N, CA and C of each residue as an Amber inpcrd file, in Angstrom:
protein
   483
  12.3710000  -6.0150000  20.1050000  12.0380000  -4.6280000  20.2910000
  13.1450000  -3.9940000  21.1210000  13.6280000  -2.8380000  20.7100000
  14.6700000  -2.1390000  21.4430000  14.1200000  -1.6360000  22.7690000
  15.0120000  -1.4630000  23.7250000  14.6000000  -1.0220000  25.0550000
  13.9780000   0.3600000  25.0220000  14.2870000   1.1420000  23.9980000
  13.7690000   2.5020000  23.9260000  12.4330000   2.5890000  23.1960000
  11.8180000   1.4600000  22.9470000  10.5440000   1.4410000  22.2380000
   9.4640000   0.8610000  23.1280000   8.2690000   1.4050000  23.0130000
   7.1280000   0.9430000  23.7790000   6.0710000   0.4460000  22.8110000
   5.5400000  -0.7760000  23.0120000   4.4960000  -1.2570000  22.0980000
   3.2180000  -0.4350000  22.2630000   2.4570000  -0.3490000  21.1930000
   1.1620000   0.3140000  21.2240000   0.1270000  -0.6690000  20.7090000
  -1.1270000  -0.4560000  21.0330000  -2.1770000  -1.3830000  20.6190000
  -2.7660000  -0.9990000  19.2600000  -2.2170000  -0.0180000  18.5940000
  -2.7530000   0.4150000  17.3100000  -1.9240000  -0.1750000  16.1740000
  -2.6050000  -0.6470000  15.1240000  -1.9220000  -1.2640000  13.9860000
  -2.2210000  -0.4600000  12.7210000  -1.3790000  -0.6280000  11.7070000
  -1.4810000   0.1460000  10.4780000  -2.4940000  -0.4670000   9.5150000
  -3.4440000   0.3430000   9.0630000  -4.3730000  -0.0450000   7.9990000
  -3.7860000   0.3990000   6.6710000  -3.9730000  -0.4310000   5.6280000
  -3.4210000  -0.1070000   4.3150000  -4.3370000  -0.6770000   3.2240000
  -4.6000000   0.1090000   2.1950000  -5.3520000  -0.3910000   1.0420000
  -4.4460000  -1.3400000   0.2610000  -4.9950000  -2.4970000  -0.0850000
  -4.2130000  -3.5140000  -0.7980000  -4.9350000  -3.9390000  -2.0690000
  -4.1580000  -4.1740000  -3.1060000  -4.6670000  -4.7620000  -4.3420000
  -4.2160000  -6.2220000  -4.2820000  -5.1600000  -7.1050000  -4.0900000
  -4.8790000  -8.5170000  -3.8950000  -5.5820000  -9.2950000  -5.0040000
  -5.7930000 -10.5940000  -4.8170000  -6.5090000 -11.3950000  -5.8130000
  -7.1930000 -12.5690000  -5.1420000  -8.3550000 -12.9180000  -5.6960000
  -9.0950000 -14.1190000  -5.2870000  -9.6100000 -14.7980000  -6.5360000
  -9.4020000 -16.0920000  -6.6160000  -9.8820000 -16.8730000  -7.7620000
  -9.4340000 -16.2870000  -9.1030000  -8.2050000 -15.8010000  -9.1540000
  -7.6500000 -15.2830000 -10.3990000  -8.0730000 -13.8830000 -10.7690000
  -8.8070000 -13.1930000  -9.8920000  -9.2990000 -11.8420000 -10.1850000
  -8.7870000 -10.8750000  -9.1140000  -8.2730000  -9.7450000  -9.5450000
  -7.7810000  -8.7400000  -8.6050000  -8.9210000  -8.1710000  -7.7650000
  -8.6000000  -7.8440000  -6.5290000  -9.5670000  -7.2680000  -5.5980000
  -8.9240000  -6.0860000  -4.8810000  -9.7640000  -5.2120000  -4.3660000
  -9.3150000  -4.1130000  -3.5160000  -9.7860000  -4.4360000  -2.1120000
  -8.8610000  -4.4160000  -1.1430000  -9.1920000  -4.7610000   0.2360000
  -8.5370000  -3.7670000   1.1910000  -9.1070000  -3.6660000   2.3750000
  -8.4860000  -2.9090000   3.4550000  -7.8540000  -3.9080000   4.4040000
  -6.5400000  -3.8260000   4.5500000  -5.8060000  -4.7210000   5.4330000
  -5.3850000  -3.9800000   6.6920000  -5.2850000  -4.7100000   7.7920000
  -4.5810000  -4.2260000   8.9780000  -3.3430000  -5.1170000   9.0970000
  -2.1810000  -4.4850000   9.1370000  -0.9350000  -5.2410000   9.2190000
  -0.7550000  -5.7950000  10.6240000  -0.2510000  -7.0300000  10.6930000
  -0.0550000  -7.6860000  11.9890000   1.0950000  -7.0860000  12.7880000
   2.0850000  -6.5160000  12.1120000   3.2550000  -5.9810000  12.8190000
   2.8190000  -4.8910000  13.7930000   3.1740000  -5.0690000  15.0630000
   2.7460000  -4.0660000  16.0380000   3.5920000  -2.8030000  15.9340000
   2.9580000  -1.6580000  15.9120000   3.7420000  -0.4280000  15.9350000
   4.3510000  -0.2260000  17.3220000   5.4350000   0.4990000  17.3430000
   6.0720000   0.8440000  18.6030000   6.2080000   2.3580000  18.6760000
   6.2230000   2.8640000  19.8920000   6.4110000   4.2950000  20.1220000
   7.8520000   4.5050000  20.5520000   8.5750000   5.3180000  19.7970000
   9.9850000   5.5610000  20.0720000  10.1430000   6.5110000  21.2580000
  11.2570000   6.3450000  21.9490000  11.5600000   7.2580000  23.0550000
  12.8730000   8.0010000  22.8230000  13.5380000   7.7590000  21.6880000
  14.7980000   8.4480000  21.3770000  14.5560000   9.9240000  21.1120000
  15.5280000  10.7460000  21.5300000  15.4520000  12.1910000  21.2820000
  15.2980000  12.4370000  19.7830000  14.4560000  13.3500000  19.4390000
  14.2270000  13.7010000  18.0300000  13.0550000  12.9690000  17.4040000
  12.7360000  11.7740000  17.9380000  11.5970000  11.0160000  17.4080000
  10.6980000  10.4980000  18.5200000  10.9560000  10.9230000  19.7510000
  10.1820000  10.4450000  20.9060000   8.6960000  10.6820000  20.6740000
   7.9130000   9.6410000  20.9060000   6.4670000   9.7220000  20.7430000
   5.9720000   9.3300000  19.3570000   6.8710000   9.1830000  18.3890000
   6.4670000   8.8060000  17.0270000   6.2170000   7.2990000  16.9560000
   5.2000000   6.9030000  16.1930000   4.8680000   5.4830000  16.0160000
   5.5850000   4.9470000  14.7780000   6.1670000   3.7440000  14.9100000
   6.8710000   3.0880000  13.8190000   6.3470000   1.6660000  13.6560000
   6.1540000   1.2430000  12.4060000   5.7780000  -0.1340000  12.1130000
   6.8250000  -0.7210000  11.1800000   7.3420000  -1.8870000  11.5290000
   8.2840000  -2.5780000  10.6560000   7.4860000  -3.1980000   9.5060000
   7.8210000  -2.8260000   8.2770000   7.0890000  -3.3020000   7.1030000
   7.7460000  -4.5130000   6.4560000   8.8820000  -4.9490000   6.9700000
   9.5580000  -6.1070000   6.4130000  10.7640000  -5.7110000   5.5870000
  11.4760000  -6.7120000   5.1070000  12.6630000  -6.4790000   4.2860000
  12.2450000  -6.0920000   2.8830000  13.0340000  -5.1970000   2.2860000
  12.7010000  -4.6920000   0.9540000  13.6750000  -5.2230000  -0.0920000
  13.1780000  -5.2460000  -1.3170000  14.0050000  -5.5990000  -2.4680000
  14.5820000  -4.3400000  -3.0920000  14.6720000  -4.2980000  -4.3940000
  15.2530000  -3.1860000  -5.1420000  14.2380000  -2.0440000  -5.2920000
  14.4170000  -0.9630000  -4.5620000  13.4910000   0.1710000  -4.5780000
  13.6520000   0.9940000  -5.8480000  12.5350000   1.6140000  -6.2810000
  12.6080000   2.5290000  -7.4220000  11.7110000   3.7370000  -7.1670000
  11.9800000   4.7910000  -7.9020000  11.2330000   6.0420000  -7.8000000
  10.6320000   6.3280000  -9.1690000   9.3260000   6.5630000  -9.2220000
   8.6390000   6.7710000 -10.5030000   8.0930000   8.1950000 -10.5920000
   8.2030000   8.7780000 -11.7620000   7.5760000  10.0630000 -12.0770000
   6.6100000   9.7840000 -13.2170000   5.3090000   9.9160000 -12.9220000
   4.2540000   9.5450000 -13.8610000   3.6670000  10.8180000 -14.4530000
   3.5330000  10.8860000 -15.7640000   3.0470000  12.1200000 -16.3920000
   1.5970000  12.4410000 -16.0120000   1.2230000  13.7060000 -16.0990000
  -0.1590000  14.1020000 -15.8180000  -1.1500000  13.3450000 -16.7130000
  -2.3240000  13.0640000 -16.1700000  -3.4490000  12.4560000 -16.8990000
  -3.0600000  11.1510000 -17.6110000  -2.2000000  10.3660000 -16.9980000
  -1.7190000   9.1120000 -17.5820000  -2.6810000   7.9830000 -17.2350000
  -2.9500000   7.1300000 -18.2220000  -3.7940000   5.9540000 -18.0060000
  -2.9290000   4.7180000 -18.2130000  -2.6800000   3.9930000 -17.1410000
  -1.7840000   2.8450000 -17.1750000  -2.4800000   1.5760000 -17.6590000
  -3.8070000   1.6200000 -17.8260000  -4.5240000   0.4410000 -18.2950000
  -4.4140000  -0.7170000 -17.3210000  -4.8950000  -1.8780000 -17.7390000
  -4.8390000  -3.0590000 -16.8760000  -3.4400000  -3.6650000 -16.9150000
  -2.9550000  -4.0180000 -15.7490000  -1.6270000  -4.6120000 -15.6050000
  -1.5520000  -5.3130000 -14.2530000  -0.6500000  -6.2310000 -14.1350000
  -0.4000000  -6.8980000 -12.8550000   0.7070000  -6.1680000 -12.1150000
   0.7050000  -6.2940000 -10.8090000   1.8640000  -5.8470000 -10.0450000
   3.0410000  -6.7040000 -10.5020000   4.1880000  -6.1090000 -10.8030000
   5.3170000  -6.9170000 -11.2740000   5.8310000  -7.8680000 -10.1930000
   5.7420000  -7.4350000  -8.9470000   6.1190000  -8.2070000  -7.7620000
   5.2460000  -7.7140000  -6.6150000   5.2130000  -8.4540000  -5.5260000
   4.5160000  -7.9570000  -4.3400000   5.2880000  -6.7430000  -3.8230000
   4.5970000  -5.6180000  -3.6730000   5.3070000  -4.3950000  -3.3310000
   4.4170000  -3.3680000  -2.6600000   5.0550000  -2.5760000  -1.8090000
   4.4240000  -1.3600000  -1.3120000   4.6130000  -0.3100000  -2.3940000
   3.6350000   0.5750000  -2.5450000   3.7840000   1.7310000  -3.4160000
   3.4240000   2.9380000  -2.5560000   4.3750000   3.8540000  -2.4450000
   4.1700000   5.0590000  -1.6370000   4.0650000   6.2550000  -2.5730000
   2.8340000   6.6840000  -2.8230000   2.6060000   7.8610000  -3.6670000
   2.9570000   9.0910000  -2.8400000   3.9020000   9.8710000  -3.3340000
   4.3520000  11.0400000  -2.5830000   3.7290000  12.3370000  -3.0820000
   3.1980000  12.3210000  -4.2980000   2.4780000  13.4870000  -4.8260000
   1.5050000  13.0020000  -5.8900000   0.5660000  13.8620000  -6.2450000
  -0.4000000  13.5280000  -7.2840000  -1.5310000  12.6580000  -6.7820000
  -2.1900000  12.0010000  -7.7340000  -3.3600000  11.1710000  -7.4290000
  -3.3430000   9.9270000  -8.2990000  -3.9200000   8.8510000  -7.7570000
  -4.0870000   7.6200000  -8.5200000  -5.4840000   7.0780000  -8.2480000
  -6.1050000   6.5470000  -9.2910000  -7.3930000   5.8700000  -9.1550000
  -7.1710000   4.4320000  -9.6150000  -7.3930000   3.4900000  -8.7030000
  -7.1540000   2.0790000  -8.9990000  -8.4900000   1.3630000  -9.0830000
  -8.6780000   0.5850000 -10.1470000  -9.9100000  -0.1920000 -10.3110000
  -9.5370000  -1.6290000 -10.6620000 -10.4900000  -2.5130000 -10.4590000
 -10.2740000  -3.9340000 -10.7530000 -11.3990000  -4.4210000 -11.6650000
 -11.1340000  -5.4600000 -12.4810000 -12.1490000  -5.9510000 -13.4170000
 -13.3720000  -6.4990000 -12.6820000 -14.5350000  -6.2720000 -13.2930000
 -15.7730000  -6.8420000 -12.7740000 -16.3090000  -6.1780000 -11.5180000
 -15.8170000  -4.9870000 -11.1920000 -16.2660000  -4.3000000  -9.9820000
 -16.3240000  -2.7970000 -10.2260000 -17.2770000  -2.1510000  -9.5830000
 -17.3400000  -0.6960000  -9.6350000 -16.4820000  -0.0650000  -8.5420000
 -15.9390000  -0.9060000  -7.6650000 -15.1110000  -0.4210000  -6.5530000
 -13.8410000   0.2180000  -7.0900000 -13.4720000   1.3650000  -6.5160000
 -12.2390000   2.0480000  -6.8880000 -11.5320000   2.5070000  -5.6170000
 -10.2230000   2.5610000  -5.6960000  -9.4320000   3.1490000  -4.6190000
  -8.9070000   4.4830000  -5.1210000  -9.2310000   5.5370000  -4.4150000
  -8.7590000   6.8770000  -4.7500000  -7.5930000   7.1770000  -3.8110000
  -6.4040000   7.2880000  -4.3650000  -5.1950000   7.4670000  -3.5750000
  -4.6330000   8.8590000  -3.8330000  -4.4450000   9.6040000  -2.7720000
  -3.8390000  10.9360000  -2.8760000  -2.4190000  10.8460000  -2.3310000
  -1.4680000  11.3460000  -3.1050000  -0.0810000  11.3040000  -2.6760000
   0.1350000  12.0490000  -1.3730000   1.0480000  11.5620000  -0.5780000
   1.3660000  12.1880000   0.6980000   1.0410000  11.2700000   1.8580000
   0.5490000  11.8470000   2.9330000   0.3170000  11.1230000   4.1900000
  -0.4720000   9.8300000   4.0120000  -1.4900000   9.8120000   3.1580000
  -2.3320000   8.6330000   2.9810000  -2.0400000   7.9020000   1.6730000
  -0.8290000   8.0510000   1.1480000  -0.4940000   7.5260000  -0.1690000
   0.1180000   6.1460000  -0.2210000   0.1290000   5.4080000   0.9030000
   0.7650000   4.0920000   0.9060000  -0.2530000   2.9880000   0.6090000
   0.0740000   2.1210000  -0.3630000  -0.7610000   0.9560000  -0.6790000
   0.1400000  -0.2700000  -0.7620000  -0.4810000  -1.4540000  -0.8650000
   0.2750000  -2.6720000  -1.1250000  -0.3270000  -3.3280000  -2.3580000
   0.5140000  -3.6750000  -3.3330000   0.0560000  -4.3310000  -4.5630000
   0.5650000  -5.7660000  -4.5770000  -0.3740000  -6.7210000  -4.6060000
  -0.0120000  -8.1430000  -4.5530000  -0.6600000  -8.9450000  -5.6680000
  -1.2770000  -8.2830000  -6.6430000  -1.9680000  -9.0120000  -7.7180000
  -1.0120000  -9.3040000  -8.8750000   0.0040000 -10.0930000  -8.5820000
   0.9840000 -10.4840000  -9.5940000   0.3430000 -11.4410000 -10.6070000
   1.0170000 -11.6620000 -11.7030000   0.4930000 -12.5430000 -12.7610000
   0.2680000 -13.9670000 -12.2620000   0.9580000 -14.3620000 -11.2120000
   0.7850000 -15.7330000 -10.7010000  -0.5350000 -15.9090000  -9.9450000
  -1.1990000 -14.8040000  -9.5620000  -2.4580000 -14.9200000  -8.8120000
  -3.6350000 -14.1900000  -9.4670000  -3.3650000 -13.3350000 -10.4580000
  -4.4290000 -12.5680000 -11.1030000  -4.2470000 -12.5870000 -12.6120000
  -5.3210000 -12.9270000 -13.3230000  -5.2360000 -13.0380000 -14.7800000
  -5.0880000 -11.6790000 -15.4640000  -5.8470000 -10.6780000 -15.0280000
  -5.8770000  -9.3930000 -15.7280000  -5.2180000  -8.2610000 -14.9480000
  -5.1180000  -8.3890000 -13.6340000  -4.5100000  -7.3260000 -12.8390000
  -5.4890000  -6.2180000 -12.5080000  -4.9750000  -5.0370000 -12.3600000
  -5.7600000  -3.8540000 -12.0060000  -5.4180000  -2.7250000 -12.9750000
  -6.2510000  -1.7070000 -13.0170000  -5.9950000  -0.5290000 -13.8540000
  -5.6850000   0.6450000 -12.9430000  -4.7650000   1.4790000 -13.3870000
  -4.4300000   2.6870000 -12.6350000  -4.4910000   3.8800000 -13.5580000
  -5.1980000   4.8950000 -13.1120000  -5.2820000   6.1660000 -13.8350000
  -4.7250000   7.2510000 -12.9310000  -4.0830000   8.2240000 -13.5460000
  -3.4930000   9.3450000 -12.8280000  -4.1500000  10.6250000 -13.3570000
  -5.2440000  11.0740000 -12.7260000  -6.0630000  12.1450000 -13.2920000
  -5.5370000  13.5600000 -13.0750000  -4.5120000  13.7360000 -12.2830000
  -4.0330000  15.0680000 -11.9270000  -3.4250000  15.7950000 -13.1220000
  -3.4760000  17.1030000 -13.0760000  -2.7950000  17.9320000 -14.0730000
  -1.3080000  18.0690000 -13.7550000  -0.8910000  17.4840000 -12.6490000
   0.4980000  17.5050000 -12.2130000   1.0750000  16.0940000 -12.3300000
   2.3910000  15.9960000 -12.3260000   3.0200000  14.6700000 -12.2820000
   2.6610000  13.9830000 -10.9700000   2.6050000  12.6680000 -10.9910000
   2.4440000  11.8720000  -9.7800000   3.7790000  11.1890000  -9.5310000
   4.2250000  11.2230000  -8.2860000   5.4870000  10.5730000  -7.9460000
   5.2250000   9.4610000  -6.9380000   6.0240000   8.4020000  -7.0340000
   5.8290000   7.2560000  -6.1500000   7.1210000   6.4790000  -5.9820000
   7.2850000   5.9230000  -4.7860000   8.3360000   4.9430000  -4.5400000
   7.7050000   3.5670000  -4.6760000   8.3640000   2.6800000  -5.4190000
   7.9470000   1.2870000  -5.5110000   8.9200000   0.4920000  -4.6460000
   8.3540000  -0.2190000  -3.6590000   9.1720000  -0.8760000  -2.6420000
   8.8260000  -2.3630000  -2.6040000   9.4730000  -3.1750000  -3.4530000
   9.1980000  -4.6090000  -3.4540000   9.5970000  -5.2370000  -2.1210000
   8.8530000  -6.2310000  -1.7080000   9.2430000  -6.9620000  -0.5100000
  10.2950000  -8.0020000  -0.8870000  11.1620000  -8.2990000   0.0490000
  12.1770000  -9.3210000  -0.1890000  11.4960000 -10.6570000  -0.4420000
  11.9200000 -11.3370000  -1.4690000  11.4060000 -12.6670000  -1.8160000
   9.9050000 -12.6760000  -2.0910000   9.3210000 -11.5310000  -2.4660000
   7.8990000 -11.4770000  -2.8070000   6.9690000 -11.7430000  -1.6450000
   7.4510000 -11.5530000  -0.4370000   6.6300000 -11.8490000   0.7450000
   5.4500000 -10.8820000   0.8710000   4.3120000 -11.4340000   1.2350000
   3.1220000 -10.6510000   1.5550000   3.1810000 -10.3990000   3.0620000
   3.0550000  -9.1560000   3.4990000   3.1520000  -8.9170000   4.9420000
   1.9990000  -9.6030000   5.6830000   2.2610000 -10.1680000   6.8500000
   1.1740000 -10.7570000   7.6350000   0.1170000  -9.6920000   7.9220000
  -1.1360000 -10.0740000   7.7050000  -2.2190000  -9.0900000   7.8050000
  -3.5440000  -9.7940000   8.0550000  -4.5520000  -8.9850000   8.3450000
  -5.9420000  -9.4220000   8.4270000  -6.7330000  -8.5240000   7.4930000
  -7.6560000  -9.0980000   6.7230000  -8.5190000  -8.2840000   5.8650000
  -9.6130000  -7.6840000   6.7540000  -9.6470000  -6.3510000   6.8160000
 -10.6830000  -5.6720000   7.6030000 -12.0180000  -5.6890000   6.8760000
 -11.9700000  -5.3910000   5.5670000 -13.1870000  -5.3850000   4.7630000
 -12.8270000  -5.2770000   3.2840000 -13.7720000  -5.6690000   2.4060000
 -13.5530000  -5.4480000   0.9740000 -13.5540000  -3.9460000   0.6930000
 -12.8880000  -3.5590000  -0.3600000 -12.8230000  -2.1430000  -0.7190000
 -11.6600000  -1.4590000  -0.0330000 -11.3810000  -0.2190000  -0.4490000
 -10.2240000   0.4900000   0.0910000 -10.4420000   0.9130000   1.5450000
  -9.3430000   1.1270000   2.2340000  -9.4290000   1.7250000   3.5690000
  -9.9030000   3.1700000   3.3940000 -10.5940000   3.6420000   4.3840000
 -11.0510000   5.0280000   4.3090000  -9.8820000   5.9930000   4.4050000
  -8.8760000   5.6300000   5.1520000  -7.6190000   6.3430000   5.1480000
  -6.5570000   5.4680000   5.7800000  -5.3110000   5.7170000   5.3930000
  -4.1930000   4.9890000   5.9730000  -3.9970000   5.5190000   7.3840000
  -4.0040000   4.6330000   8.3680000  -3.8390000   5.1070000   9.7260000
  -3.6020000   3.9450000  10.6710000  -3.2070000   4.3070000  11.8740000
  -3.0630000   3.3050000  12.9270000  -4.4210000   3.1190000  13.5750000
  -4.8200000   1.8650000  13.7190000  -6.1320000   1.5360000  14.2940000
  -5.9590000   0.6350000  15.5050000  -6.8670000   0.7560000  16.4780000
  -6.8040000  -0.1600000  17.6210000  -6.9560000  -1.6010000  17.1460000
  -6.2510000  -2.4780000  17.7870000  -6.3440000  -3.9050000  17.4340000
  -6.7160000  -4.6730000  18.6710000
């Protein structure tokens, strides 16, 4: 930790698409990486969490009302929806994650073909394009985390730990 950073007791919650027994699941994770509060001019007081090393990033523009059907995450990756909406569902469950692009648009997708037979389905119900950054983790690493509960997080945020 740099000398200009102060640790905080709040950790980042994130909706994750994971898998158990070959079936994709939706879970709320709290990331183990401790956020720090910066003291540098221009960002003083802002909380930062290190999300790990990234692979080859991409930017997606998804057409309005697009149905992506069932698919696996190609690699373990963060997906940061910057605009639009996504509805994620998993087989055998009525549970859905409703993701709105912007402040609460970050998820983690880990249901690759090696751990999930069918994957998850994603629908984009907006009349507008949905945009997202796909941010694979280096070497397919899953960030250290604790499962808070089954189902999506109520919102992406820093929570006391």
